[in-house]
Steps between C-alpha positions, in 0.01 A plus 500: 500500500349847540625771256711767655391860487695808603341837575718803517395754757302201631485554876275812519188651349403366151814279493403332832147431359657346186721272694215389717270440200755294323576293809135436547478383138762234572814662390828502686572871551802705582482873557774761424518823701750780507480697831293418801646194670278521793176495281663227279574276810139561621367409144690175499398419861130554419495330153774247497627659168872544504620856430815591314663843512657655201458824288334407174651799337849352563566261210759286658321485835192373319677232312650381824180527692302296241777233502455477876135457473535226243761317709287515813150493372507375145491616134311819457203445268281791593644857537294792617677833454330711765778699672474870454560840659385855452695824499217747400551859393451725197764492237618834616560375854596147421866418535691270273542260791121497545472408129777235506389329815152441373607388162777275651275309726152511347608428137855381545385245758267339238797462266727368773257244633399388139867468416537266799183283456411501128778265378403230738133538398591477133715197559221312694237603250275663759487837677283781615620863541237757629619855523317754719455829299263778607205700384751793503708330245202488282349842559780708648491684823599844602823508692596149398694525175748246636255251634262528209790453254631196691158334516427583143832339415390175683195477273727527191746261659219258552379497135859462375612219731164320439597457133835343602343258738182386332644207294673377812197476712583815702222756528569864597224718611447826700235619743436869532353572838301815565494655858523221751436521870868463614725677733641710211140621406402545870789751533324737246322784660144436566377791300710376200380143554133600479557670161675169395210282591249748343670415166454127536173390347451204743532755795769346706871404508606155384617230737842332492330156464320621180844543346630176642210304343594639148861403562405148611284445184777621265740258684283198466483240235162645397673821413724345240328656193543857644827663423603849415190642663450763763207434740370838645352471852404856570128507583436660152719809573683466170347280230806424279 
């Protein structure tokens, strides 16, 4: 029986690429989403991957959502924490709500999903958790104290949980993408985007499937000796 993977924020952008890559690798995949029901339905119609709606920043909703997935699809053995939002602004302009929302979803979502899935992985003696961090959690970014703090927190969360899971056959790793050609990046003004690309040594934006391939390796049997690591996929923009 194929192992079950769940990808948060798994119906669009990088998350969609991860969901498809895991499916192509032979896993049974479920995708979580929080907002756009029309796009989630289109995703499921296109891919055959079921999509489940809940807010990963809501602890009780996450526990209930994961229980539903396990009842309908099977025990979750691979967790990809990809869901995230931005609420950019300098500290002087950033509201507490902007700070709180990003921390609650981006970092709190990792805790909530791990809390739901880690015990079963430990009990079964096998599991894979892959957390999607960011180059901006490694290097910082102007106007993103909330996002950079949350993503940096994910890298620390990864290292700590990896130590808890290792002897139980549960690996925990992170991927730190650089600037990837997604709708979020496409919304950046062209003159700003040109400056970003100019700072990337390989001279281009990354592709979502390049992140997905990294996730698929870390989720595999072959990735079993890798834990507590952060894989930077950023075209050489930040060598960390």
